[in-house]
C-alpha positions as protocol buffer text, in pm:
chain_id: "A"
residue {
  index: 1
  type: MET
  ca { x: 3125 y: -3777 z: 1615 }
}
residue {
  index: 2
  type: LYS
  ca { x: 3409 y: -3902 z: 1400 }
}
residue {
  index: 3
  type: VAL
  ca { x: 3736 y: -3984 z: 1574 }
}
residue {
  index: 4
  type: ASP
  ca { x: 4084 y: -4096 z: 1470 }
}
residue {
  index: 5
  type: THR
  ca { x: 4236 y: -4360 z: 1695 }
}
residue {
  index: 6
  type: VAL
  ca { x: 4589 y: -4446 z: 1808 }
}
residue {
  index: 7
  type: PHE
  ca { x: 4652 y: -4770 z: 1999 }
}
residue {
  index: 8
  type: GLU
  ca { x: 4959 y: -4838 z: 2211 }
}
residue {
  index: 9
  type: GLY
  ca { x: 5128 y: -5177 z: 2210 }
}
residue {
  index: 10
  type: GLY
  ca { x: 5104 y: -5400 z: 2513 }
}
residue {
  index: 11
  type: GLY
  ca { x: 5094 y: -5768 z: 2421 }
}
residue {
  index: 12
  type: VAL
  ca { x: 4822 y: -5969 z: 2595 }
}
residue {
  index: 13
  type: LYS
  ca { x: 4708 y: -5656 z: 2782 }
}
residue {
  index: 14
  type: GLY
  ca { x: 4554 y: -5534 z: 2456 }
}
residue {
  index: 15
  type: ILE
  ca { x: 4209 y: -5650 z: 2564 }
}
residue {
  index: 16
  type: GLY
  ca { x: 4202 y: -5339 z: 2781 }
}
residue {
  index: 17
  type: LEU
  ca { x: 4214 y: -5134 z: 2461 }
}
residue {
  index: 18
  type: ILE
  ca { x: 3914 y: -5331 z: 2333 }
}
residue {
  index: 19
  type: GLY
  ca { x: 3720 y: -5245 z: 2649 }
}
residue {
  index: 20
  type: ALA
  ca { x: 3770 y: -4875 z: 2577 }
}
residue {
  index: 21
  type: VAL
  ca { x: 3673 y: -4927 z: 2212 }
}
residue {
  index: 22
  type: CYS
  ca { x: 3346 y: -5092 z: 2317 }
}
residue {
  index: 23
  type: CYS
  ca { x: 3261 y: -4802 z: 2547 }
}
residue {
  index: 24
  type: LEU
  ca { x: 3315 y: -4542 z: 2274 }
}
residue {
  index: 25
  type: GLU
  ca { x: 3114 y: -4740 z: 2022 }
}
residue {
  index: 26
  type: GLU
  ca { x: 2823 y: -4760 z: 2266 }
}
residue {
  index: 27
  type: LYS
  ca { x: 2846 y: -4382 z: 2315 }
}
residue {
  index: 28
  type: GLY
  ca { x: 2802 y: -4332 z: 1939 }
}
residue {
  index: 29
  type: TYR
  ca { x: 3157 y: -4253 z: 1827 }
}
residue {
  index: 30
  type: GLU
  ca { x: 3238 y: -4336 z: 1464 }
}
residue {
  index: 31
  type: TRP
  ca { x: 3587 y: -4456 z: 1371 }
}
residue {
  index: 32
  type: ASN
  ca { x: 3764 y: -4269 z: 1093 }
}
residue {
  index: 33
  type: ARG
  ca { x: 4136 y: -4359 z: 1083 }
}
residue {
  index: 34
  type: PHE
  ca { x: 4342 y: -4607 z: 1281 }
}
residue {
  index: 35
  type: ALA
  ca { x: 4703 y: -4638 z: 1394 }
}
residue {
  index: 36
  type: GLY
  ca { x: 4880 y: -4880 z: 1622 }
}
residue {
  index: 37
  type: THR
  ca { x: 5202 y: -5037 z: 1738 }
}
residue {
  index: 38
  type: SER
  ca { x: 5257 y: -5405 z: 1823 }
}
residue {
  index: 39
  type: ALA
  ca { x: 4938 y: -5539 z: 1991 }
}
residue {
  index: 40
  type: GLY
  ca { x: 4781 y: -5202 z: 1913 }
}
residue {
  index: 41
  type: ALA
  ca { x: 4849 y: -5273 z: 1545 }
}
residue {
  index: 42
  type: ILE
  ca { x: 4636 y: -5588 z: 1568 }
}
residue {
  index: 43
  type: ILE
  ca { x: 4341 y: -5396 z: 1709 }
}
residue {
  index: 44
  type: ALA
  ca { x: 4383 y: -5105 z: 1466 }
}
residue {
  index: 45
  type: SER
  ca { x: 4397 y: -5338 z: 1165 }
}
residue {
  index: 46
  type: LEU
  ca { x: 4090 y: -5539 z: 1267 }
}
residue {
  index: 47
  type: LEU
  ca { x: 3885 y: -5225 z: 1334 }
}
residue {
  index: 48
  type: ALA
  ca { x: 3994 y: -5087 z: 997 }
}
residue {
  index: 49
  type: ALA
  ca { x: 3876 y: -5412 z: 838 }
}
residue {
  index: 50
  type: GLY
  ca { x: 3529 y: -5365 z: 984 }
}
residue {
  index: 51
  type: TYR
  ca { x: 3528 y: -5560 z: 1309 }
}
residue {
  index: 52
  type: SER
  ca { x: 3334 y: -5407 z: 1598 }
}
residue {
  index: 53
  type: GLY
  ca { x: 3461 y: -5382 z: 1952 }
}
residue {
  index: 54
  type: ARG
  ca { x: 3217 y: -5650 z: 2066 }
}
residue {
  index: 55
  type: GLU
  ca { x: 3338 y: -5886 z: 1796 }
}
residue {
  index: 56
  type: LEU
  ca { x: 3696 y: -5830 z: 1907 }
}
residue {
  index: 57
  type: LYS
  ca { x: 3600 y: -5891 z: 2270 }
}
residue {
  index: 58
  type: ASP
  ca { x: 3447 y: -6226 z: 2180 }
}
residue {
  index: 59
  type: ILE
  ca { x: 3755 y: -6324 z: 1979 }
}
residue {
  index: 60
  type: MET
  ca { x: 4009 y: -6228 z: 2244 }
}
residue {
  index: 61
  type: MET
  ca { x: 3814 y: -6362 z: 2541 }
}
residue {
  index: 62
  type: ASN
  ca { x: 3795 y: -6708 z: 2385 }
}
residue {
  index: 63
  type: LEU
  ca { x: 4141 y: -6717 z: 2226 }
}
residue {
  index: 64
  type: ASP
  ca { x: 4414 y: -6949 z: 2350 }
}
residue {
  index: 65
  type: TYR
  ca { x: 4700 y: -6700 z: 2351 }
}
residue {
  index: 66
  type: LYS
  ca { x: 4953 y: -6983 z: 2366 }
}
residue {
  index: 67
  type: ILE
  ca { x: 4890 y: -7054 z: 1996 }
}
residue {
  index: 68
  type: PHE
  ca { x: 5101 y: -6745 z: 1930 }
}
residue {
  index: 69
  type: LEU
  ca { x: 5404 y: -6934 z: 2058 }
}
residue {
  index: 70
  type: GLY
  ca { x: 5370 y: -7197 z: 1783 }
}
residue {
  index: 71
  type: LYS
  ca { x: 5474 y: -7556 z: 1835 }
}
residue {
  index: 72
  type: ASN
  ca { x: 5644 y: -7473 z: 2164 }
}
residue {
  index: 73
  type: LYS
  ca { x: 5304 y: -7429 z: 2329 }
}
residue {
  index: 74
  type: LEU
  ca { x: 5273 y: -7803 z: 2366 }
}
residue {
  index: 75
  type: LYS
  ca { x: 5576 y: -7855 z: 2583 }
}
residue {
  index: 76
  type: LEU
  ca { x: 5785 y: -7695 z: 2850 }
}
residue {
  index: 77
  type: VAL
  ca { x: 6062 y: -7509 z: 2672 }
}
residue {
  index: 78
  type: SER
  ca { x: 6390 y: -7536 z: 2855 }
}
residue {
  index: 79
  type: ILE
  ca { x: 6636 y: -7255 z: 2902 }
}
residue {
  index: 80
  type: VAL
  ca { x: 6877 y: -7442 z: 2673 }
}
residue {
  index: 81
  type: SER
  ca { x: 6629 y: -7471 z: 2385 }
}
residue {
  index: 82
  type: LYS
  ca { x: 6518 y: -7110 z: 2427 }
}
residue {
  index: 83
  type: SER
  ca { x: 6880 y: -6994 z: 2417 }
}
residue {
  index: 84
  type: SER
  ca { x: 6948 y: -7210 z: 2110 }
}
residue {
  index: 85
  type: SER
  ca { x: 6651 y: -7058 z: 1925 }
}
residue {
  index: 86
  type: LEU
  ca { x: 6754 y: -6709 z: 2032 }
}
residue {
  index: 87
  type: LEU
  ca { x: 7109 y: -6749 z: 1898 }
}
residue {
  index: 88
  type: LYS
  ca { x: 7001 y: -6917 z: 1574 }
}
residue {
  index: 89
  type: ASN
  ca { x: 6690 y: -6716 z: 1486 }
}
residue {
  index: 90
  type: LYS
  ca { x: 6746 y: -6396 z: 1689 }
}
residue {
  index: 91
  type: GLY
  ca { x: 6421 y: -6475 z: 1868 }
}
residue {
  index: 92
  type: ILE
  ca { x: 6272 y: -6749 z: 2084 }
}
residue {
  index: 93
  type: TYR
  ca { x: 5944 y: -6780 z: 1892 }
}
residue {
  index: 94
  type: SER
  ca { x: 5872 y: -6745 z: 1520 }
}
residue {
  index: 95
  type: GLY
  ca { x: 5580 y: -6501 z: 1537 }
}
residue {
  index: 96
  type: GLU
  ca { x: 5424 y: -6659 z: 1228 }
}
residue {
  index: 97
  type: PRO
  ca { x: 5116 y: -6790 z: 1415 }
}
residue {
  index: 98
  type: ILE
  ca { x: 5025 y: -6431 z: 1505 }
}
residue {
  index: 99
  type: ARG
  ca { x: 5053 y: -6322 z: 1141 }
}
residue {
  index: 100
  type: ASP
  ca { x: 4838 y: -6618 z: 1034 }
}
residue {
  index: 101
  type: PHE
  ca { x: 4580 y: -6539 z: 1303 }
}
residue {
  index: 102
  type: VAL
  ca { x: 4547 y: -6178 z: 1184 }
}
residue {
  index: 103
  type: ARG
  ca { x: 4544 y: -6282 z: 818 }
}
residue {
  index: 104
  type: ASP
  ca { x: 4260 y: -6531 z: 875 }
}
residue {
  index: 105
  type: LEU
  ca { x: 4049 y: -6265 z: 1046 }
}
residue {
  index: 106
  type: LEU
  ca { x: 4115 y: -6013 z: 769 }
}
residue {
  index: 107
  type: ILE
  ca { x: 4022 y: -6267 z: 502 }
}
residue {
  index: 108
  type: LYS
  ca { x: 3681 y: -6308 z: 668 }
}
residue {
  index: 109
  type: LYS
  ca { x: 3619 y: -5937 z: 608 }
}
residue {
  index: 110
  type: ASN
  ca { x: 3783 y: -5947 z: 261 }
}
residue {
  index: 111
  type: LYS
  ca { x: 4035 y: -5682 z: 373 }
}
residue {
  index: 112
  type: ILE
  ca { x: 4375 y: -5833 z: 300 }
}
residue {
  index: 113
  type: LYS
  ca { x: 4594 y: -5560 z: 153 }
}
residue {
  index: 114
  type: PHE
  ca { x: 4625 y: -5193 z: 234 }
}
residue {
  index: 115
  type: ARG
  ca { x: 4437 y: -5103 z: -82 }
}
residue {
  index: 116
  type: ASP
  ca { x: 4136 y: -5274 z: 74 }
}
residue {
  index: 117
  type: VAL
  ca { x: 4130 y: -5017 z: 357 }
}
residue {
  index: 118
  type: SER
  ca { x: 4222 y: -4716 z: 144 }
}
residue {
  index: 119
  type: ILE
  ca { x: 4030 y: -4428 z: -11 }
}
residue {
  index: 120
  type: ASN
  ca { x: 4175 y: -4257 z: -319 }
}
residue {
  index: 121
  type: GLY
  ca { x: 4508 y: -4428 z: -261 }
}
residue {
  index: 122
  type: LYS
  ca { x: 4537 y: -4319 z: 104 }
}
residue {
  index: 123
  type: SER
  ca { x: 4523 y: -4586 z: 371 }
}
residue {
  index: 124
  type: LYS
  ca { x: 4305 y: -4517 z: 674 }
}
residue {
  index: 125
  type: LEU
  ca { x: 4530 y: -4761 z: 865 }
}
residue {
  index: 126
  type: LYS
  ca { x: 4886 y: -4688 z: 978 }
}
residue {
  index: 127
  type: ILE
  ca { x: 5114 y: -4938 z: 1150 }
}
residue {
  index: 128
  type: ILE
  ca { x: 5447 y: -4862 z: 1319 }
}
residue {
  index: 129
  type: ALA
  ca { x: 5755 y: -5084 z: 1288 }
}
residue {
  index: 130
  type: SER
  ca { x: 6131 y: -5037 z: 1338 }
}
residue {
  index: 131
  type: ASP
  ca { x: 6405 y: -5101 z: 1080 }
}
residue {
  index: 132
  type: ILE
  ca { x: 6711 y: -5163 z: 1298 }
}
residue {
  index: 133
  type: THR
  ca { x: 6938 y: -5214 z: 995 }
}
residue {
  index: 134
  type: GLN
  ca { x: 6873 y: -4867 z: 854 }
}
residue {
  index: 135
  type: LYS
  ca { x: 6787 y: -4728 z: 1201 }
}
residue {
  index: 136
  type: ASN
  ca { x: 6453 y: -4589 z: 1085 }
}
residue {
  index: 137
  type: MET
  ca { x: 6099 y: -4586 z: 1212 }
}
residue {
  index: 138
  type: LEU
  ca { x: 5857 y: -4721 z: 954 }
}
residue {
  index: 139
  type: ILE
  ca { x: 5505 y: -4590 z: 910 }
}
residue {
  index: 140
  type: LEU
  ca { x: 5331 y: -4856 z: 705 }
}
residue {
  index: 141
  type: PRO
  ca { x: 5213 y: -4876 z: 438 }
}
residue {
  index: 142
  type: GLU
  ca { x: 5372 y: -4553 z: 308 }
}
residue {
  index: 143
  type: ASP
  ca { x: 5731 y: -4627 z: 405 }
}
residue {
  index: 144
  type: ILE
  ca { x: 5734 y: -4969 z: 240 }
}
residue {
  index: 145
  type: ALA
  ca { x: 5782 y: -4776 z: -85 }
}
residue {
  index: 146
  type: ARG
  ca { x: 6144 y: -4718 z: 28 }
}
residue {
  index: 147
  type: TYR
  ca { x: 6204 y: -5085 z: -47 }
}
residue {
  index: 148
  type: GLY
  ca { x: 6059 y: -5076 z: -397 }
}
residue {
  index: 149
  type: ILE
  ca { x: 5719 y: -5219 z: -298 }
}
residue {
  index: 150
  type: ASP
  ca { x: 5379 y: -5075 z: -386 }
}
residue {
  index: 151
  type: PRO
  ca { x: 5226 y: -4973 z: -49 }
}
residue {
  index: 152
  type: MET
  ca { x: 4875 y: -5051 z: -168 }
}
residue {
  index: 153
  type: GLU
  ca { x: 4972 y: -5411 z: -253 }
}
residue {
  index: 154
  type: PHE
  ca { x: 5139 y: -5481 z: 81 }
}
residue {
  index: 155
  type: GLU
  ca { x: 4961 y: -5726 z: 312 }
}
residue {
  index: 156
  type: ILE
  ca { x: 4819 y: -5583 z: 634 }
}
residue {
  index: 157
  type: ALA
  ca { x: 4897 y: -5902 z: 827 }
}
residue {
  index: 158
  type: GLU
  ca { x: 5262 y: -5881 z: 723 }
}
residue {
  index: 159
  type: ALA
  ca { x: 5281 y: -5522 z: 848 }
}
residue {
  index: 160
  type: VAL
  ca { x: 5125 y: -5629 z: 1179 }
}
residue {
  index: 161
  type: ARG
  ca { x: 5379 y: -5912 z: 1208 }
}
residue {
  index: 162
  type: MET
  ca { x: 5659 y: -5659 z: 1158 }
}
residue {
  index: 163
  type: SER
  ca { x: 5519 y: -5428 z: 1423 }
}
residue {
  index: 164
  type: LEU
  ca { x: 5495 y: -5691 z: 1697 }
}
residue {
  index: 165
  type: SER
  ca { x: 5839 y: -5849 z: 1660 }
}
residue {
  index: 166
  type: ILE
  ca { x: 5935 y: -5802 z: 2025 }
}
residue {
  index: 167
  type: PRO
  ca { x: 6317 y: -5817 z: 2014 }
}
residue {
  index: 168
  type: PHE
  ca { x: 6463 y: -6149 z: 2132 }
}
residue {
  index: 169
  type: TYR
  ca { x: 6112 y: -6284 z: 2207 }
}
residue {
  index: 170
  type: PHE
  ca { x: 5981 y: -6309 z: 1850 }
}
residue {
  index: 171
  type: LYS
  ca { x: 6200 y: -6367 z: 1547 }
}
residue {
  index: 172
  type: PRO
  ca { x: 6261 y: -6042 z: 1357 }
}
residue {
  index: 173
  type: ILE
  ca { x: 6148 y: -6005 z: 998 }
}
residue {
  index: 174
  type: LYS
  ca { x: 6444 y: -6028 z: 760 }
}
residue {
  index: 175
  type: PHE
  ca { x: 6304 y: -5811 z: 483 }
}
residue {
  index: 176
  type: SER
  ca { x: 6478 y: -5854 z: 148 }
}
residue {
  index: 177
  type: TYR
  ca { x: 6465 y: -5599 z: -131 }
}
residue {
  index: 178
  type: LYS
  ca { x: 6664 y: -5492 z: -435 }
}
residue {
  index: 179
  type: ASP
  ca { x: 6950 y: -5322 z: -252 }
}
residue {
  index: 180
  type: GLY
  ca { x: 6990 y: -5573 z: 30 }
}
residue {
  index: 181
  type: TYR
  ca { x: 6790 y: -5657 z: 341 }
}
residue {
  index: 182
  type: SER
  ca { x: 6680 y: -5511 z: 672 }
}
residue {
  index: 183
  type: TYR
  ca { x: 6584 y: -5657 z: 1007 }
}
residue {
  index: 184
  type: ILE
  ca { x: 6242 y: -5527 z: 1113 }
}
residue {
  index: 185
  type: VAL
  ca { x: 6135 y: -5541 z: 1479 }
}
residue {
  index: 186
  type: ASP
  ca { x: 5864 y: -5414 z: 1714 }
}
residue {
  index: 187
  type: GLY
  ca { x: 5746 y: -5060 z: 1641 }
}
residue {
  index: 188
  type: GLY
  ca { x: 5746 y: -4992 z: 2013 }
}
residue {
  index: 189
  type: LEU
  ca { x: 6124 y: -4975 z: 2003 }
}
residue {
  index: 190
  type: LEU
  ca { x: 6092 y: -4628 z: 1844 }
}
residue {
  index: 191
  type: SER
  ca { x: 5731 y: -4522 z: 1900 }
}
residue {
  index: 192
  type: ASN
  ca { x: 5500 y: -4731 z: 2115 }
}
residue {
  index: 193
  type: PHE
  ca { x: 5239 y: -4456 z: 2127 }
}
residue {
  index: 194
  type: PRO
  ca { x: 5233 y: -4244 z: 1806 }
}
residue {
  index: 195
  type: ILE
  ca { x: 4960 y: -4007 z: 1923 }
}
residue {
  index: 196
  type: TRP
  ca { x: 5096 y: -3743 z: 1682 }
}
residue {
  index: 197
  type: ILE
  ca { x: 5042 y: -3944 z: 1365 }
}
residue {
  index: 198
  type: PHE
  ca { x: 4717 y: -3784 z: 1245 }
}
residue {
  index: 199
  type: ASP
  ca { x: 4788 y: -3428 z: 1360 }
}
residue {
  index: 200
  type: VAL
  ca { x: 4741 y: -3147 z: 1107 }
}
residue {
  index: 201
  type: GLN
  ca { x: 4863 y: -2788 z: 1098 }
}
residue {
  index: 202
  type: GLU
  ca { x: 4516 y: -2647 z: 1045 }
}
residue {
  index: 203
  type: MET
  ca { x: 4221 y: -2670 z: 1283 }
}
residue {
  index: 204
  type: PRO
  ca { x: 4121 y: -3038 z: 1327 }
}
residue {
  index: 205
  type: ARG
  ca { x: 3769 y: -3129 z: 1213 }
}
residue {
  index: 206
  type: TRP
  ca { x: 3746 y: -3414 z: 1463 }
}
residue {
  index: 207
  type: PRO
  ca { x: 3961 y: -3539 z: 1752 }
}
residue {
  index: 208
  type: THR
  ca { x: 4232 y: -3803 z: 1775 }
}
residue {
  index: 209
  type: PHE
  ca { x: 4196 y: -4027 z: 2078 }
}
residue {
  index: 210
  type: GLY
  ca { x: 4492 y: -4218 z: 2218 }
}
residue {
  index: 211
  type: PHE
  ca { x: 4444 y: -4552 z: 2392 }
}
residue {
  index: 212
  type: LYS
  ca { x: 4729 y: -4611 z: 2635 }
}
residue {
  index: 213
  type: LEU
  ca { x: 4800 y: -4897 z: 2875 }
}
residue {
  index: 214
  type: VAL
  ca { x: 4953 y: -4794 z: 3208 }
}
residue {
  index: 215
  type: GLU
  ca { x: 5067 y: -4987 z: 3513 }
}
residue {
  index: 216
  type: GLU
  ca { x: 5353 y: -5048 z: 3748 }
}
residue {
  index: 217
  type: ARG
  ca { x: 5538 y: -5332 z: 3583 }
}
residue {
  index: 218
  type: VAL
  ca { x: 5675 y: -5634 z: 3764 }
}
residue {
  index: 219
  type: SER
  ca { x: 5999 y: -5752 z: 3608 }
}
residue {
  index: 220
  type: TYR
  ca { x: 6111 y: -6112 z: 3574 }
}
residue {
  index: 221
  type: THR
  ca { x: 6430 y: -6044 z: 3767 }
}
residue {
  index: 222
  type: SER
  ca { x: 6241 y: -5885 z: 4057 }
}
residue {
  index: 223
  type: THR
  ca { x: 6057 y: -6215 z: 4109 }
}
residue {
  index: 224
  type: GLY
  ca { x: 6381 y: -6410 z: 4136 }
}
residue {
  index: 225
  type: LYS
  ca { x: 6413 y: -6520 z: 3772 }
}
residue {
  index: 226
  type: THR
  ca { x: 6775 y: -6434 z: 3703 }
}
residue {
  index: 227
  type: ASP
  ca { x: 6850 y: -6660 z: 3404 }
}
residue {
  index: 228
  type: PHE
  ca { x: 6977 y: -6512 z: 3077 }
}
residue {
  index: 229
  type: ILE
  ca { x: 6641 y: -6520 z: 2896 }
}
residue {
  index: 230
  type: SER
  ca { x: 6459 y: -6349 z: 3183 }
}
residue {
  index: 231
  type: PHE
  ca { x: 6728 y: -6082 z: 3188 }
}
residue {
  index: 232
  type: LEU
  ca { x: 6692 y: -6023 z: 2814 }
}
residue {
  index: 233
  type: LEU
  ca { x: 6314 y: -5998 z: 2838 }
}
residue {
  index: 234
  type: ASP
  ca { x: 6346 y: -5741 z: 3116 }
}
residue {
  index: 235
  type: VAL
  ca { x: 6578 y: -5537 z: 2894 }
}
residue {
  index: 236
  type: VAL
  ca { x: 6327 y: -5550 z: 2607 }
}
residue {
  index: 237
  type: ASN
  ca { x: 6024 y: -5477 z: 2823 }
}
residue {
  index: 238
  type: THR
  ca { x: 6203 y: -5177 z: 2971 }
}
residue {
  index: 239
  type: MET
  ca { x: 6261 y: -5041 z: 2619 }
}
residue {
  index: 240
  type: ILE
  ca { x: 5909 y: -5108 z: 2492 }
}
residue {
  index: 241
  type: ASP
  ca { x: 5698 y: -5075 z: 2807 }
}
residue {
  index: 242
  type: LYS
  ca { x: 5871 y: -4762 z: 2934 }
}
residue {
  index: 243
  type: ASN
  ca { x: 5645 y: -4536 z: 3133 }
}
residue {
  index: 244
  type: GLU
  ca { x: 5594 y: -4285 z: 2852 }
}
residue {
  index: 245
  type: GLU
  ca { x: 5306 y: -4101 z: 3012 }
}
residue {
  index: 246
  type: ILE
  ca { x: 5551 y: -3882 z: 3203 }
}
residue {
  index: 247
  type: TYR
  ca { x: 5668 y: -3749 z: 2868 }
}
residue {
  index: 248
  type: ILE
  ca { x: 5322 y: -3686 z: 2720 }
}
residue {
  index: 249
  type: LYS
  ca { x: 5251 y: -3318 z: 2678 }
}
residue {
  index: 250
  type: ASP
  ca { x: 4930 y: -3172 z: 2813 }
}
residue {
  index: 251
  type: LYS
  ca { x: 4778 y: -3141 z: 2465 }
}
residue {
  index: 252
  type: ASP
  ca { x: 4824 y: -3515 z: 2419 }
}
residue {
  index: 253
  type: ALA
  ca { x: 4736 y: -3626 z: 2772 }
}
residue {
  index: 254
  type: VAL
  ca { x: 4393 y: -3460 z: 2753 }
}
residue {
  index: 255
  type: ARG
  ca { x: 4304 y: -3670 z: 2447 }
}
residue {
  index: 256
  type: THR
  ca { x: 4441 y: -3998 z: 2584 }
}
residue {
  index: 257
  type: ILE
  ca { x: 4249 y: -4274 z: 2761 }
}
residue {
  index: 258
  type: PHE
  ca { x: 4482 y: -4419 z: 3026 }
}
residue {
  index: 259
  type: ILE
  ca { x: 4398 y: -4784 z: 3101 }
}
residue {
  index: 260
  type: PRO
  ca { x: 4535 y: -4962 z: 3413 }
}
residue {
  index: 261
  type: THR
  ca { x: 4636 y: -5320 z: 3331 }
}
residue {
  index: 262
  type: LEU
  ca { x: 4635 y: -5465 z: 3684 }
}
residue {
  index: 263
  type: GLY
  ca { x: 4994 y: -5588 z: 3691 }
}
residue {
  index: 264
  type: VAL
  ca { x: 4972 y: -5819 z: 3389 }
}
residue {
  index: 265
  type: SER
  ca { x: 5293 y: -5840 z: 3183 }
}
residue {
  index: 266
  type: THR
  ca { x: 5313 y: -5798 z: 2805 }
}
residue {
  index: 267
  type: THR
  ca { x: 5414 y: -6160 z: 2745 }
}
residue {
  index: 268
  type: ASP
  ca { x: 5184 y: -6336 z: 2993 }
}
residue {
  index: 269
  type: PHE
  ca { x: 5039 y: -6577 z: 2736 }
}
residue {
  index: 270
  type: ASN
  ca { x: 4890 y: -6784 z: 3019 }
}
residue {
  index: 271
  type: ILE
  ca { x: 4654 y: -6501 z: 3119 }
}
residue {
  index: 272
  type: THR
  ca { x: 4325 y: -6639 z: 3252 }
}
residue {
  index: 273
  type: LYS
  ca { x: 3980 y: -6550 z: 3117 }
}
residue {
  index: 274
  type: GLU
  ca { x: 3900 y: -6397 z: 3455 }
}
residue {
  index: 275
  type: MET
  ca { x: 4195 y: -6160 z: 3431 }
}
residue {
  index: 276
  type: ARG
  ca { x: 4116 y: -6079 z: 3066 }
}
residue {
  index: 277
  type: LEU
  ca { x: 3767 y: -5973 z: 3172 }
}
residue {
  index: 278
  type: LYS
  ca { x: 3905 y: -5756 z: 3451 }
}
residue {
  index: 279
  type: ILE
  ca { x: 4140 y: -5577 z: 3209 }
}
residue {
  index: 280
  type: PHE
  ca { x: 3856 y: -5537 z: 2957 }
}
residue {
  index: 281
  type: GLN
  ca { x: 3641 y: -5378 z: 3229 }
}
residue {
  index: 282
  type: SER
  ca { x: 3933 y: -5156 z: 3326 }
}
residue {
  index: 283
  type: GLY
  ca { x: 3946 y: -5028 z: 2968 }
}
residue {
  index: 284
  type: TYR
  ca { x: 3569 y: -4975 z: 2954 }
}
residue {
  index: 285
  type: LYS
  ca { x: 3557 y: -4783 z: 3284 }
}
residue {
  index: 286
  type: SER
  ca { x: 3862 y: -4576 z: 3188 }
}
residue {
  index: 287
  type: ALA
  ca { x: 3691 y: -4469 z: 2867 }
}
residue {
  index: 288
  type: GLU
  ca { x: 3374 y: -4376 z: 3058 }
}
residue {
  index: 289
  type: LYS
  ca { x: 3577 y: -4161 z: 3296 }
}
residue {
  index: 290
  type: PHE
  ca { x: 3759 y: -4000 z: 3003 }
}
residue {
  index: 291
  type: LEU
  ca { x: 3437 y: -3912 z: 2820 }
}
residue {
  index: 292
  type: ASN
  ca { x: 3290 y: -3754 z: 3132 }
}
residue {
  index: 293
  type: ASN
  ca { x: 3570 y: -3496 z: 3120 }
}
residue {
  index: 294
  type: TRP
  ca { x: 3622 y: -3468 z: 2742 }
}
residue {
  index: 295
  type: SER
  ca { x: 3522 y: -3166 z: 2537 }
}
residue {
  index: 296
  type: PHE
  ca { x: 3636 y: -3134 z: 2178 }
}
residue {
  index: 297
  type: SER
  ca { x: 3551 y: -2764 z: 2168 }
}
residue {
  index: 298
  type: GLY
  ca { x: 3741 y: -2716 z: 2494 }
}
residue {
  index: 299
  type: TYR
  ca { x: 4041 y: -2904 z: 2352 }
}
residue {
  index: 300
  type: VAL
  ca { x: 4041 y: -2691 z: 2037 }
}
residue {
  index: 301
  type: LYS
  ca { x: 4007 y: -2367 z: 2233 }
}
residue {
  index: 302
  type: GLU
  ca { x: 4285 y: -2456 z: 2476 }
}
residue {
  index: 303
  type: TYR
  ca { x: 4539 y: -2623 z: 2249 }
}
residue {
  index: 304
  type: ARG
  ca { x: 4463 y: -2554 z: 1883 }
}
residue {
  index: 305
  type: SER
  ca { x: 4303 y: -2209 z: 1853 }
}
residue {
  index: 306
  type: LYS
  ca { x: 4640 y: -2036 z: 1872 }
}
């Protein structure tokens, strides 16, 4: 069966999403369209480019996540230097290594721009970002046209970089265009789980599955880290990692795979391979449990037939 997919953001916990992807692929599901925010945007873009779940597992299991922090990975970054970078660049880390990582993987599949994952001018990939200057949510590539840019010629990796600009942690994108500029940050600020994005008024021909990471989160300040940077990161994580499942309506909850992430934080770039595997298995088992109770005809009858 065809299925549209929507991936929540969640930083290093994203390997749990890949576990669920692998389960569905093994059960014979065929991907149709993809959407994602932040880390979910990485997974959505790579699946849209043609990577399989197993390929993504191999990549993420063997990746040194600390490369995403750029040159600072090689040394202990003091509170003073972090604060200096935050004040100067509006973020501690540049975020460029993540963009380059995604771009390199897309190049291997020859899927670089949105036109490369589009059919008849319509992209099968949608990425969420937040324009804090104009106070708008951006659905990319379509909304990039607001800035005088052809959506089909926009780079997927650049859209992903926009979507995962965790405020204060990664430097925001200062996006210049004819009428001025905007600061673009993490899509999770406005919609970390856009399960609605592929919904249609008429009867759906296939389902949309949401992939959502859930867990009780341990804050930096609760562990005794009360410095300014830890405080800021707790503020950001509260905005982005908010426990949205309590707001999900029944019609959305029944089509969502909820994946426990075992207490790992979004920005734990020191996550061990052992813990990555546990989160992957959590995603796989969560998808199995979901499929045991899922019925597309039952969903349509209960929530769409009226």
